[in-house]
Structures are given as structure tokens and as C-alpha cells.
N, C-alpha and C positions, 0 to 999 in steps of 0.2 A: 406395627409400622407398615407391613405389606398390605393390610386391609385398607389403611388410609390412602396408600398409593393407588390401590385398585379403585377406590371410590373416586379419587381425583381423575383417574384415567377415564372412568365411565362418564363422569360429568363432562369432561372435555369432548368425548365421543358424541354424547347426546347433543351438546352444543353445536358440534360440527354437522351432525345429521339433520337437526331440526332448526338451526339458527335462522335460516332465511324463510322458513315455512310460513305459508298463509293457512294456518291450522283451521280445519273444518270439523264441525261437530259430527260425531258418529250417529248414523240414523238408527231407527228401530229401537230406541230406548236404551241402547247400550251406554254404559258409562265409559267414556273414552279412557280415563286414567286406569280403570280396572283392566280393560282390554289390553292397553299398551303394556301394563306391568306383566300380564300373563304371557304375551307373545314375545316381548323384547327381553329375553334372557341374555346373558353375557355373550354366548357364541353368536346369537342372531344379531346383536348390536355390532359385533366385530365384522360379521358378514355384510351388514349395511355399510359400515365404514369402508370395507374393501370395494363395494360397488361404487362408492364415491371416488376413491383413489384410482380405480380402474376406469373412471369417467363414464360409467354406465348411467349414473344419476348424479345430480348436483346436491339435492337435499330432499327431505321427506316432509310433506305437509301434515300428515296424520292419517288415522284410519277412516275409511268411508263405509265399510261393511264388514260384518263379522258372522262367522258360522261356527259350528262345533269343531271343525277341523282346521280352519284357516281364518286369517284376517287380511283384508285387502287394504293397502295403504295407497294414498295419492302422493306420488313423487313427481319430480320435475328434473329433466336432464339439463345439460349445459347449454342447450339451444332453447331453453324455456318451453320445451315440449312436455306435455303431461305423460307420465308413465304409471302404469298400475303395477304395484308390488304385491304379489300374493305370498304371504308368509304362513307356512304350514306350522301348526302348533305341535311342538315336540313333546308337550306335557299331556296331550290328550290320549285317551284310550280308544277313541272312536275309530281310529285307523284299523284296529283289530277286525272290525266288521267289514273292512274293505279287502281283506285277503282274497275273497272269492273273485275279485276283479284282477288279481295279480297271479295267483296260482292257476296254472293252465295257460297263461299267456307265454308262449315260447320266447318272447323277447326278454322276459324277466324270470328265468328259471331258477336263478340263485337268490334265495330270500334269506338273508341273515336274520338271526333272532334279535329281538329288542325293538321297542317302539321307535326309538330314534332312527334306526336303520330302515324301518318300514316307512317312516315319514319321508326320509331322504329318497327312497326308492319311488314313493308315490309322486313326489315332486319331479323326479327324473322322468317318470312315466307321462305325467301331464305335459312336460316340455316336449318330449318326443312326439306325443300325439298332436299337439298344437303345430309342431314343425311339419309333420307329415301332412296334416290337413291344409296348412297354409301353402305348402308347395304344390298341392293338388288344386288350389284355387277355391277351396271351401271357405266360406266366410266365418273366420275365427279371429280373435285378437292375434296380431303378429307377435310371435315369441321373440324376445330380445336377448335374454340371458338367464342362466340358472347357476346359482351357487348354493350348495347344501339345501336348506329348506326355504330359500327365497327365490321366487320366480318373477322376473321382470318381463312385462309384456305391454303391448299397445293399450292405451287408455281409451276405452269406448265411451265417449261422453265429452262434455265441455266444462272447463273451469272447475274441475274437481267433482263434478256431478255426473255419475254414470247415466247412460241412457236407460230408459225404463225397460223392464222385462215384459214379455208377452202378457203375463198375469195382470200387469198394471196398465196395459195399453188398450186402445180401441183397435179391434182386429177385423179383418175381412177375409173373403175367400182366397184372395191372393196370398195372404199370410199363411193360410193353410197349405196352399200349393208349394210355397217356398219351404215350409217346414218339412214337408214330405220329400221335396227335392234334396234338401240337405241330408236327410237320413239316407236317401238313395245314393247320393254322391259319396257320403262317408263309406258306404258299403262297397260300391263299385270302383271308386277312384282311390280312396285312401285305404281301402280294405280294413275298415274299422267299424265297430258298433259302439255307439256312445254309452249305452248301459244305464243312463240316467237322464234321458231326453225328455224334457218337460217344459212347461210354461215358465218355470223358475230359472231355467238355464239358457234362455234365448233373449238377447237384446232386440228391441225393435228400433232401428235407426232410420234416418231419412233416406238411406241408401239400401234399405232392406234388412233382413234378419241377420243377426250375428250370433253364432253358437259359442258358448263358453263352458267352463267346468268340465274339462276333458280328462280328468284324472281317472275316471272310471272306464274310459273307452278301452275296448279290448281288440286285439288282432282277430281276424276271422278264423284263425286256427284254434282259438280258445274253444274248449268243448261246449261252453254255454253261449257261444256267440249268437246262434239263431234264436235261442230263447230270449236273450237280451234284446235282439232285434224285434221280435214279436211284442215284447213289453213296451219298447220305445214307441212303436207304431200305435199300439193300443192306447198308451197314455196320452199322446198328443192328439189322437183322434177324439178321445173322450173330452179333452179340454175344449177343442173347437166345436164339437157337437153341443156341449152344454152352453156355449155362447151363441148358439143358433146358426152356426155356419154349416153349409152343406158339405158333407164329407163322404169319402168313399169307404166301402166296406174294408176294415183293416185286414181281414183275412186275405182278401184279393190283393190288397197293396203288398202284403208280405209275400204272397206267391209270385207276384210279378217281379219283385225285387230279387228274389233268389233264383228265378228261372234263367 
């Protein structure tokens, strides 16, 4: 009897969350139903329902991108403004590989055992990093709300379609200068190093570049902060160089930033 009640409750919650949605097909060959089933376990569905009752969102349209660690959903708030919901997968083991970006960061010295606790901490870390960057004027999606493994933030795009990332865009020397400037401002203003800075994690918008995926970003007090900084500079320099854009020597860029 309790299982039957549970199924009815889940059905009502799903109807509430998705009832008004203008559902969008998931890109990159993912089967939407499979991804939704993997990410929307009962606790996550309850979290989404709480976001609705707390007036953070009005409904969810559906997933728009998926990775090994998270799925991003297109949601809409009560003013019909698009919202990006990043839902971290509590069932994945990939977060174990991310411990190097947490251990050593003095902001997160207490790491409880268990994948679920690690996922919740990673979500908290990304929210804090986004908030710090946004407050410093660094171009990142505006963080809106965090509950457990669900992060609500500004939707960078239109009508449920995210802006293209650098990898998919026509680029020029100005984009290179902006990218280096973002790394520098992260370091000098937000006192963070991204740790995974690449053409995959930067939107190209009409108003300039916007950096995202900041879960890996570490405080400058992290023992590997400068090594991560070198890698970030090298990675983005390599990308622009391969596209035929004139770039500066990454070693000199690094020395100038830390001087």
C-alpha cells in the first residue's frame, strides 16, 4: 500500500514540475528519458518540488546538456525568465577524481566520506565560487540558489538554447585577450584558479565571454593553485594558437600574473 502511495506522490510531483514545460530534446545524442531517469531520483525530485514551493522556479522544461557528473535542465521562473538548473549526479563515481580540487582548499577542510556527501560539497563549492566571481565582476552565470545537489543559476542563452562555447564559435584575437583577462581577474580579484579553464567551459555571447563550470576552482591557498594556473594558461593558449590566433608566450603570461 505504501509503495502505491509513493508512486502516486511521485506522479503528482512530476506533473507539478513538468506540467507547463515546453520540453526540449537533449543534444549530443543523449536519450532524454534515460538521462532523466538517472538524475531524477526521489530526493532530487523532492528538491525540485521545494524549489517550486519556495518560488525559485515555476516549472522545468527538460534537460539541455549532460556530462559524466551533472545534467543541466532548462527551467523557468514565475516571471517567465529562463533559469539553468545544474543537477549533480549522486549515483556517479566520477566525483572521486575531483577530490584533488577539494583536499587542500582551506574553505572545505572537512570532507565527509561517501559519494553523496562529496557531491553535495562539490555543488556547494561551485555555488561559492560563482558567488565570489559574480561579486568581483567576473563574467559568470549569476548564482541564484543551491539546495543539496541542485544549483539554480542564470541561463546564458535564449529560448532554452545555451550560447555556443568557444570550441563551436568563430574566434578572434579579442576573444583571446578576454580569456586571458578572465584568468587574471580570477587570480587577482576573486583569488581563485579555475583548474579546468578551456574552450569547453566558456560561452561566447554577444556581450563577450562568460566562464562556467567553476566546481573545480580552488582558493589561492590550495597547494596546487599555481600548477593549476599554469595549466589553465597553457590550455587556452594552445587552443587559440591552433586556431591561428596570435598569442603571448604562456610562461610570460604566468610570470606576469603572479608577480
